[in-house]
N, C-alpha and C positions, 0 to 999 in steps of 0.2 A: 504494500500500500504506500502511496506517495505521502511524504511528510507534508501536512497541511500548512506548515510554516514556510515551505519553499516559495521563493519569490523570484521574480524576473528582475535582473539587474542589468544596467547598461555598463559595458566596459569601455573605458576611454583612456586616453593618454594624459600627459602632463597638463595641469592647469595651474595658474598662479595660486600659491598657498599650499600646494600639494606636499612639499617637503615638510612644512610645519605641521600639517595635519597628520602625516604618517609618523613623524617623530613624536608628536604629542600622544597619539594613540598608543604607540609602543611604550613610551615612558610611563604613562598612567596605568596601562594594563599590567605591565610587568612589575611595576612598583606595588600596585594594589594586590596582585595575586602571588608574586614571588619575592617581593622585598628588594628588587633591584634598585641600585642607587644612581646618583647623577652620572656616574661613569658610563652607564648603559645609554642613557638619553643622549649624552654628548657623542658617544660612538655612533649611534644610529644617525644623528643629524649630520655629523662630519662625513661618515662613509657614504650616506645617501647623496649628499651634496657633491662629493667627489665623483661618484658614479654618474650623476646626471650631467656634471660638467664635461665629462669625457664620453658621453653617450654616443654610440654608433648604431644607427637603426638596422644595419645589416647583421650585427652580432648581438645587440642588446635589446631587451624588451622592458617596457614599463607600462603597467596597467592599473587603473583605479576603477573600483566598482562604485557605481552611483545608484542610489535608490531615491526616486522622486526628487532628483536634483541635489541630494545630500551625499556626502562622502560616506561610503560603507566599508571600504577595505582596499587593500593594495597588494601587489606582488611585482617583483622585477626579476629579470634574467640578466646576469652579468656574464656576457660571452667572452670576456677578455682573459679568463682564467685558463692556465695551461692544461689543467687536468679535466676540463670540460666546462660546460655552462653552469653557473651557480644560481640557484633559485634563492632570492633574498627578499627581505622586508615583507614577507607574507603576513598579513594581519587582517582581521575582520572585527568590526565593532562588536563588543560582547553580546549585545541584545540581538544581533543578527547571526551569531554563530549557530550552525546547525540548519540554517535556512537555505543553503545552496550557494551562498556568496563565495565561500572559500573554494568549493568545488569548481565553480565557474572560473575563478581567477587562476587556480593551479592548472586546470585543463587548458586555458588560453596560453599560459606560459609554456607548457609541454608541447602544445601544437606549434607554437612559434619556434621552439628549439628544433623540432623535426623539420619544419620548413626552412630554417636557416642553415641546416646541415650539421648541427651539433651532434656529436656521437654519444654524449653522455651528459646527464644533468645530475648535479648533486646539491645537497643542502645540509646546513648545520642547524640543529635544534637541540632540545634537551628533553629528558625523560619527564613525563608528567603532562605534556601537551597532547593528550589523547585524541581530542577532536581533530587536531591538525594531522596527527599520525594516521588517522583513518583516511583522511583526504589523500595524503601522500601514498599510502598503500593501495588505495583504490585506483590510483593512476599508475601503479606498477613500481613505485619506489620500494627498495628493500634496505633494511638497516644493515650497515656494514661495519660500523665502529661505534664503540661506547667507552667513555672514560670520565672520571670525576675531575672537575676543575673548580677552582675558586676564582670567581670573577664577578664583577658588578655588585659586590657586597654580599654575595651568596655563594654557596657551594651547590653545584648542579652536576647532574650526570649528562654530559654532552653526548649528542648522538649525531652520526653522519648517515644520511640516506643517499642512495644512488639509484639512477634509472638509466639503463643502457638503451639507446635509441636505434 
C-alpha cells in the first residue's frame, strides 16, 4: 500500500539563499538530534560553498526539493573525487521525512551519475540515520566500511556506502 504521506515535489537547481538554507537545516537537525557543535555547521557551509564555487555541470549535480514553493530538502553529487562521484549534503526537512522527498532526491542524483558516466557513487554517513539508510539501500547502495570517530563534538560510528554503476 502506498504511504498516504507521499507527496509530489519539484526538483530544481540552485536559487539565491540555497547555501544558507541547506547549512541551517543541517546545523539545526544534527545539533537537535545528535548534539553536533558549531564545527559541523561551519564545515557544511564552507564545503558546500567551495563545491558550488567550482561546480561543473558535466560532472557535478545539485538539486533542491521544493514543496509548494518552500525548500524541502537537498542533495548534491561531487564528481571531482578520484574514487568516484560523492553523494553529499542529502537532507530533508524533518516533518517531510518518510514522504518520498528523500527518495526523489537520491534517485535524481543516481540517475545523473549514470548519465554523466560515473562508474561509482559513494557517500559518508553515520550509524543511526535509519530512514536515510533505507533510501540508500533501496537505490542499491551497500555498506562497505564502518569505524568510530570523534568529530563535531560527538562520537559517531561513521559509515561508507557505495553503489557501482
